[in-house]
N, C-alpha and C positions, 0 to 999 in steps of 0.2 A: 608876571607871572602867568603861565597858561594855564588854561582849564581845558576839562573836556570835549567844553564846544567850540573852543576857539580853533578854527581853520587852519591859523599860523602855524599850530604846533604840530603841524605833518599828516597827523592824523585822519583830517579829512581827505587828502590826497590818497591816503594807505586806502583808504575805505573804498574811495572812487575808483583807484587801480582796480582794488581785488574785487569789487561789482563787476567793473569793466573784464576781467578776468574769467568771471564766473558766467558771463554771458557769453564770452568767445566758447567756453568748452561747454556749453546748456545743450546744442542739438544732440539726441538721445545715443545716435551711432557716432558722434566725433571719436569718442575714445577708441572705438573698435579699429577707427581708419586711421587714426593717429597712430595706433600701437603697432599694427601691420604695416603702414608705410616706414614706420620707423627701423624696421628689420631689412627694408628693401624696397624701390619702386617696383610697382607692380602696374600691370595691364590691368583695364577695368574688372575683364572676367577672372582673372585670376584674384584680385581683391575681393571680387564679390564672394568666390569659391571658399577664400579664405576666413573669411568674415562669418560666411555662413557654416562652415565647418566649426567653428567655435562657438556656436550657437545654444549646442546643448549642453544638459548641465554637467556642471563637474561637480567634486566632492565637495557636499555641503552649499553648494550654491543653487539657487531656483534656474528652473530652464529659462532660456530668453526666447524673445518673439523672433521670429523667422524675418532678416529684413527683405525688402521687396527690392528689385534693380531701381525701380522709379524712386525709391527712398535713398539709397547708394547714388544717384545721380544728384538728386539735390543737397545730400550732405557733400558731395564734393564739389558743387558748383558754390556751395555756400562757403565752403573754405577757401577756395581759390577766390572770390569776391575778397576776401579779408586776409589775401596772401600767405595763406597756411599750405596752401598745396600748389604744384604747377603741375601743367598738363600738357605734353609733348605730343604731336600728332607727326608717327613719319611721313615723309615726302613720296614715298612709293609703295607699292604694292607687296601686302597687304599693310593698309591703312591702320596700324594698330595704335594705340593712344596708350600713353603710358604717365603715370601718375606719381609723382614723388614729394616729400614735404619740401619745404622752402627752407633755408637754414633756419630763418626764427622758430617754424614748427619743431624743427630738430631741436632746436635748444628746447624749446617747451617741454617736448617730449621727454629730454634728459630729467629737466628741473620736477618732473611730476613724479619722479622715482620715488623721493623723500615722501610725497603723498601718500602714495600708494604703500609704503613700508609703513606708514603711520595706519593707513586703513587696515592691515595684516596684524596688527597690535590692539585693533580696538572692534572686532568683529563685531562685539555686543550693541555697541553703537549704531553698524552697519544694519544691525536685524532689527534695533529697535526704529530705526527710520524706516525699513521696508514695512515692519507692522503699521506705522503710524498711517502711512501712505496705502496700505491695505495689498501690498505686494507680496506679502511672504508665501 
């Protein structure tokens, strides 16, 4: 008979995998990059412009901080090191660089849809979390 503390019952692996996934999703601006690039590949400047245009408060949501270019650059490098983003640089002038999600990151973005649906159905929990963190 398995017990809750028995790692052979699969729960240990599930907890470890969920913890690992949450660490991947951890960087503050990763959701913005993930959602923006899931729509289409973009140059760095286009990606920055889209994310900055989405930073103003929307109905019922508090305003967001403004992402700085260096922060976006670090987020992209972090994602690239984990095979979530691919960077392609043009071989000729103008030397534009295009960022796109890897197939794994595209799959992740699709799978996060049900979690977003859950969050939309439980705004009171999100608000309670914001209040507890002092960011309401």
